[in-house]
N, C-alpha and C positions, 0 to 999 in steps of 0.2 A: 449740913447746910448752915447758912448764916443765922437763922432764927429770927430775922427781921420779917415784918409783915406789913402789908398795905391795910390801912384802916378804912375799909370800904363798907362798914356796917350801914352807913348812910350813903349818900351820893358822893362819889369821889369828884374832886375838881380835876379837870383835864386841860392840859396845854397842848395845842398844836403849833409847832414851831416850824415855819417854812424858811428854808435857806434859798437865797436867790442870787444869781450872778448872770446878768445879761440874758435873762429869760423873760423879758418884757412881753413877748408874744404869748407866753403860757401862764404867767404868774397870777393873772386875774382869775383864771379857771381854778387854779390851786386854792386861792383864797376862798372863792365861792364854795368849793367843796368842803372847806373847813367850816365856813359859816353855816352851811346847810346841815350840819350834824344834828341828828334827832336826839339831842342831849343838852339839857339846860346849862349845866355847869361846865361849859367848854369855851375857852378863849383862844384866839388866834393871834400869833405874833409872827411878823415877817422880818427877817434879817437880810438886808440888802448888802451884799459884799462887794462894794465898789463898782456897781454896774455903770456902764458907759452907754447903754442903749436907752430905750424909752421907759425903763423900769420905774424911774422916779415919777414920771407922769402917771403911770398906771397906779402906783402905790398911793399917790396923793388922793386918788378918788376913794381910798379905803381908810383914811386916817381917822375917821370918826367911828369906824367899826372894828378895826384891828389895831394892835400896837405895831408901829413900824420903827425899826432900828436901822439907821443908815451908818455904815462904817467904811473905812478905807479897805481896799481889797487885801485880804489876808489868807484866802483859801477856805475850803469848805469846813475844815475843823474849827477855824477861828470863828466862823459864822455860827456854827452849832454851839460853841462855847458861849458866845455872846447871847444867844437865845436862851440857853439854860440859866445864865446869870440873871436874866430879866424875868424868869418864870417863877411861879409859885405853886403850880398844880401838883396834886398827888401822883398823877400819871402824866407822862409826856410822850407825844408822838412827834417824830421829826419827819417832815414832808419836803421832798425835793420840789422845787418850783415848777418843774415840768410834769409832775405826777398829780394824780387825783385820788381822793378818798370817797368811798361810797357813803351816802347819807346815814345809813344805819350802822356804820362801823363802830363808832365810839361806844354805843350801848353794848355791843357784843364784847368789846374789849373790857369795859367796866364789869360786865357780868362774869367774865373769865377771872378777873382778879378777885371779885367777891367770892367766887366759888373756891379759889385757891389763893388765899392772901399772901402766901410766902413766895409766890411766883416772881421770878427775876426778869422775865421777858415774855410778852405775848407777841407771836408773829403770825402773819397771814400772807397768803400768796397774792400777787397782783396779776390781773389780766393785762395782756399786751394790747396797746392801741397805737394807731399811727399818729402822724404829726397833727392831724385835725381832730384827734380823739375818737376816730372810728375803730371799732374792735378789730383786732388781728388774731389769727390763730395762736394759741399757746399762752403760757403763764411764765411768770418770774417768781420763784425758780421754775425751771422747765418741767420738773416733776414734783408738784406740790405734795403728792402722797408720800414722798420720801422725807418730808420735813420731820425732824425728831421732836419728841416730847419728853417731859419728865426730867430726870437727872441725866444730863449729857456730859458731865465733867470728865469722865474717863475718855470718852470719844473725843472731847475737845482737846485734851492734852496729847492724845495719840495721833489723831488725823483730822484736826479741825478744818482743814481746807477741803475735805471731802464731804462735809456736812452740807445739806441743802438748806441754806439760810435764805430768807427773804432780804432784799436790799433795803436801803435806808428807809424808804417810805412804807415798808411792810412790817414795822415793829412798834411796840409800845413798851415803855419802861416805867417802873415805879421810881419815884424820886429818891428813895433810900439807896437804890442800886446806883443811880447816876452820881449821887454824892460820893460813892466809893471809887468810881472809875473815872470821873471827870475832874479837871478839864482834860480834853483830848490833847496830847502833846503835839503842838503844831509843828515843832521842828521835825517830827517823824512823819507827819502827814501834812506837808506844806501846801498841797493843792487839792488832792482828793484822798479818799480812803477813810474818811471819818466813820462811815458805816462799817467798814472792815473792823475797825477798833471796837465799836460799840457792840456789834452782834457777836463778837468773839469773847469780849470781857464779861458782859452781863451774866451769861449762864454759869460762870464760876460761883455766883452768889446765890443761886437758887434754881428751882426747876423752870422749864420752858413749857409754855402752852402754845400749840400750833392750831389755829382755828381752821376749820374746814370751809372751803369756799373762799373766793377772793374777797378782799376788803377794799380794793381800789384798782387803779389803772396805772401801768408803767408805760409812759409814752416813748415810742421809738421814733427818733427824728433825725438821726445822723450826727447830732452833737453830744449824745450821751457819753459821759466820761467812761462808763464801765460796761457799755454794750456795743458790740460790733458784730455784724452778720458773718464776717469772714475773719480769717486769721490776721491779726494785727500784731506784728512783732514788738513794736514799741509798747503797746498796751500790755502784752503778755509779760514783758520784762518789768513793767511797772507793778503788775500784780504780784509777780514773784518777789520783788523787792519788798513790797508792803506786807506780804505774807510773812516773810522772815522777820521783819520789824515787829509785826504783831505777835509772833511766837515769843519774842523777848518779853513783851508786856504780859502775855499769858503766864509765862514762867514766873515772873516777878509776883503777880497777884496770887498765883497758885502757892508759891512759897509763903506768902503772908497769911494764906488761909490754911496752911499745913496740909495741902493737897499733894499727893504723890505725883511726881513728874518722871517719865521714863528717862533712864540714864542716857538714852540716845538723843534726848531733847524733845521739846514740844514739836508736834507735827512731823516727826520723822517717818511716820507711816502714811502720810498724805500722798496717795498715789497720783491724784490729779495734779498736785503741785509738782511732783517728780516728772510727770508727763510733760508739763509745761516747761520745766527745766531741760528736759531732753529735746523738746522742739527748739528751744533757744540754742542749745548746744550745736544743733545742726547748722546754725547760721554763724556761729562764732568760733571761739577756740574749741579744739576737739576734746570735749569732756564727755563724749557720748558713752564711753565704756565705763567710766566711774559712775556716771549718772544711772546707767542701766543696772549696774551692780546694786546701787542703793534702791532702785525701783523694784528689782526682783526680790531683794531682802524684805522690803515693805509688803509686797504682794504675798509673800510666803506667810507673813504674820497676820494678814487680814482675813481671819476666819469668819468675819461678819459678811464678807462678800461671797456671792455665789461662785461655784467652781467655774462656771462659764465666764463670769466677769474677770476672775483672776487669770484664767488662761488667755483671755483676750488682751488684758493689760500686759501680761508677760510676753506674749507673742509680739505685740506692738513694740515693746521695749527692745526686744532682741532684733527685730527688723530695723528699727531706727538706729541701733548701735552698729550693725554690720553693713547696712546699705550705703552705697556711694552718697556723698553729701548732697548732690543734686536731687537724688531720689528721696533722701530723708527730708529735705526741705519741702518737696512736693507733698509728701505724706503729711507733714506738719500742717501745711495749708489746708489739705483736704480734711484732716481730722477736726479742725475747728471751723469748718465751713458750716 
């Protein structure tokens, strides 16, 4: 591993950086959740990415309590970059403006870094809530018990897309890691996907700690960039594209760190990504047979998966490859419902 450590012998300083674009109806609650942290050395910064709604009026009410950075619209990655440039904390949490943090989260995060100072990322699940903040069934990620811990580098380069990561608001990073992976390349992540970059690059530099129990709330309101209750072909295509872009960045950093990368390439064994590509193939050019071959090859190599899971994936791939396109499309929609 890198050998770097967080100096948390005393109290670490913590920055909560909120990225906002046209979430004026939610951002005040996000700010309040940051200000309510039961930890003294914690500051909140809000980066407004060219909002055209009432965000400016809402943020004006907090200018004496938080740092507000207003910038022209440049996308989520550019907002995150601007926030980190303005921060100084030992630890950083990035919070989407429509999400919330629990008051006791930051002390839990600091304690985790104190316990294991070489940690490159602390993640925690988020409970789902509706537009008004009322609890909903489930968590993000859907199965928090599958969140990995420790050294995940081998899994990251082989099948990073299958790992149960928490989204943007469910992670905390030490500054020394962010200094090695930032700025986020905005040309590769022009609108969304900043969290895909961060959550996949940070674990290359040290172990991961996954906290038990949720640390905040993920609001489901219909405008979430990365959450849909049903199959969304456009969203799926965007995720596939961002995944492949991220594979390139993982490979580059792994090379710089002298980490072994499979000859087949980063993420070649990511069966969930291959399943998404298979679903997309049923709507476009007929690449189903070649995608199925790649999927079956990956499944055969994934000895970490249960036999039941491997058989299920293999059967799904075969059916998607040989079924009439109309049937394959229906299966794709039902799979992601």
